Phi, psi and omega in degrees: 000156181212128176221137177298338184276327186224016179288153180277342174205182186272163176297328178301316180290321177301313181294322179298316179293316180298318179297319179295334179273003177089010179278150178243006178208152177212142181258144177234127179237106181277168183258094174074353180221185177232030183296335181279348187295317180300316179292327177294318179297316180297318180293323179298318178292320182297319184255010179053053180239147175280129178258126176259116187267139176208166179204137169289133178242142185248143175275140177211158179292138179297325178273116182286148177277127182242358175232130179238150183052053184300149179214150181282072182245124176299119187297325182294333182259001186283159173253128185248150169240109177265121188219168179209157175230154168242145188225169178283346182183197188261349184261119178291344178280316187256338182258173186223158177284135178241349175204140172237135175220136181206155173230148175260132182236129178217130182055037178077006182241144175283122184243001179190154180220149172213124175225128187213123168284150185227133176283114183281354182058032175202164180289138174272116181301148181301323180299322179289320179298326178295331182275310186258357176061028178246131183244168177304320182298325183288337186243359188297330181256011182271162179293156178280169180297327178298324179283331185272332184307314179302323179293320179295314181296322177295321179295318177299314184054227178252027182286167168275126181272138180230129179209153176269111191071057185299329180300327178290306184294314179294324178300318179292319180293317178295323177296320178294319178298318180297321182294336179256013175078027180249153182287160180289168179295136179249355182300150168299142185230133175246126179257120186279346177294305178297332175295320177298318177299321181290316183285326184231069186297337182269355182294140180283331182229153179228035175288171178301317180296317180296320180294317178299319179296317180295330179274354180072029181266195190302156176297136186269129178267109183299334179295337180266358188298326183245037171242142175296164189309000000 
């Protein structure tokens, strides 16, 4: 098997070793995605090897889950924390949070804000910086996630958490909590991506900007798309 997320080396190295051993073909089986295929194709051409493509596929419910840790809280009277994170990459295991941004909403009004850059104690890849516009220089003197987590948890309090692709953001926060020996988040969580799919099933896109447009809300600034709140 080969996955860009958890492989021990690159497809280029696999193909080089296989070619040196006299093989003329190699199979690649990715995990639930096909992210390894482009690098496999390039390596196949480089070493004149036949690539056999495969992928593990997972079964999932057609109806996406949009509420996690449900609780009997009247939504009209609830206090919400709408938040976002920026990270060094896509893996909560290997990557780290570099920015947290959140607002507290009560009775339709913003009643609190928290925005914090975070030192990931690792290099921010250029590919990530191109997306979130955050560089090593911007976070080198900022507190670490271990120092920031208590502030984030205090900000969350007992609110209902709301995020666009909440499984990603909550996954990173829970991974950070686990690394410092703290329990995962127990707050009720609402994920707005599956809600967008439910409300607008014919929509071609379900990004934050697309959802705002479909709801007839404010004009979306693409420059803000990959910045925490």
